[in-house]
C-alpha positions as CSV (number, residue, x, y, z in Angstrom):
1,M,-6.5,-10.1,12.0
2,S,-8.3,-10.2,8.7
3,T,-11.8,-8.9,8.5
4,L,-14.2,-7.7,5.8
5,A,-15.5,-5.0,8.1
6,P,-13.5,-1.8,8.7
7,V,-11.7,-1.4,12.0
8,A,-13.0,1.8,13.7
9,D,-9.6,3.0,15.0
10,C,-7.6,2.1,11.8
11,V,-6.4,5.1,9.9
12,F,-6.3,3.3,6.6
13,C,-9.8,1.9,7.0
14,R,-11.0,5.4,7.6
15,I,-9.2,6.6,4.5
16,V,-10.7,3.8,2.5
17,A,-14.2,4.8,3.8
18,G,-13.6,8.5,2.9
19,E,-13.7,9.5,6.6
20,L,-10.1,10.9,6.5
21,P,-8.6,12.9,3.6
22,A,-5.9,11.4,1.4
23,E,-4.6,12.1,-2.1
24,V,-6.1,9.0,-3.8
25,V,-4.4,8.2,-7.1
26,A,-6.2,4.9,-7.9
27,R,-9.1,2.9,-6.7
28,T,-10.4,-0.6,-7.6
29,E,-13.1,-2.8,-6.1
30,R,-10.6,-4.3,-3.7
31,T,-7.8,-1.6,-3.4
32,V,-7.2,2.1,-2.7
33,A,-3.9,3.8,-3.6
34,F,-2.9,7.1,-2.0
35,R,0.2,9.3,-1.6
36,D,2.3,8.7,1.5
37,L,2.3,11.7,3.9
38,D,6.0,11.2,4.6
39,P,7.4,10.3,1.1
40,K,10.8,8.6,0.9
41,A,11.0,9.0,-2.9
42,P,9.4,11.3,-5.6
43,T,6.8,8.5,-6.1
44,H,5.7,7.1,-2.8
45,V,2.2,5.7,-2.9
46,L,0.6,3.2,-0.5
47,V,-1.7,0.6,-1.9
48,V,-4.1,-0.9,0.7
49,P,-6.8,-3.5,0.5
50,V,-10.3,-2.3,1.2
51,D,-10.7,-5.3,3.6
52,H,-8.7,-4.9,6.8
53,V,-5.7,-7.2,7.1
54,T,-3.2,-6.3,9.8
55,H,0.0,-7.1,8.0
56,A,1.7,-9.3,5.4
57,G,2.5,-11.9,8.1
58,E,-1.2,-12.8,8.2
59,L,-1.6,-13.5,4.5
60,G,-2.5,-16.9,3.3
61,P,-4.1,-18.7,0.4
62,R,-7.5,-17.1,0.9
63,H,-6.0,-13.7,0.2
64,G,-4.8,-14.7,-3.3
65,D,-7.3,-12.6,-5.3
66,M,-6.8,-9.6,-3.1
67,L,-3.0,-9.8,-3.4
68,A,-3.2,-10.1,-7.2
69,E,-5.3,-6.9,-7.3
70,L,-3.0,-5.2,-4.8
71,F,0.0,-5.9,-7.1
72,T,-2.0,-5.0,-10.3
73,T,-2.9,-1.7,-8.7
74,A,0.7,-1.1,-7.6
75,N,2.0,-1.7,-11.1
76,A,-0.6,0.6,-12.6
77,V,0.3,3.3,-10.2
78,A,4.0,2.9,-11.1
79,A,3.1,3.3,-14.7
80,S,0.8,6.3,-14.2
81,E,3.5,8.0,-12.1
82,G,6.2,7.5,-14.8
83,A,8.3,5.1,-12.6
84,A,7.7,1.9,-14.6
85,G,10.2,2.6,-17.3
86,S,13.2,3.3,-15.0
87,G,12.3,1.0,-12.2
88,Y,10.4,1.0,-8.9
89,R,10.3,-0.8,-5.6
90,L,7.4,-2.6,-3.9
91,V,7.7,-3.0,-0.2
92,F,5.7,-4.6,2.6
93,N,6.8,-3.9,6.2
94,V,5.8,-6.2,9.0
95,G,6.2,-5.2,12.7
96,D,7.9,-2.4,14.6
97,D,11.5,-3.3,13.7
98,A,10.6,-3.0,10.0
99,G,9.1,0.5,10.6
100,N,5.5,-0.5,10.2
101,T,3.5,2.3,11.8
102,V,-0.1,1.5,10.7
103,E,-1.5,-1.9,11.3
104,H,-3.4,-2.3,8.0
105,L,-1.6,-4.1,5.2
106,H,-0.1,-1.6,2.8
107,L,2.2,-2.0,-0.2
108,H,4.7,0.9,-0.7
109,V,5.3,1.9,-4.4
110,L,8.6,3.8,-4.4
111,G,10.2,5.3,-7.5
112,G,11.1,8.4,-9.5
113,R,14.8,8.3,-8.7
114,A,17.6,5.7,-8.2
115,L,16.9,3.9,-4.9
116,A,19.7,2.8,-2.7
117,W,20.4,-0.9,-2.2
118,P,20.3,-2.2,0.4
119,P,17.6,0.2,1.6
120,G,18.3,2.2,4.6
């Protein structure tokens, strides 16, 4: 589901709207970046679109501009967090088996230490 309107029961829509607290580290016209409450690395920031998209499996050509801004914000966050020089990981999770727990598209920015490969 992709919608311009916030989804009332979506945690990330409520964070974007300022209804729920979050440690916001960046905000643009189309994106909001905030710290993950259960970090898996010293830098673990979620970058979400302001518009509700359920997950990456729903993305298509019409989302091109939003995706470009999502990645631009993620790269800026990595730089501001000091992870850009040594490396960082950008991750989308889709579905339960991938560990996706909030049905609002979010891009994980992970860095600040050497990250295991494969992840797990």
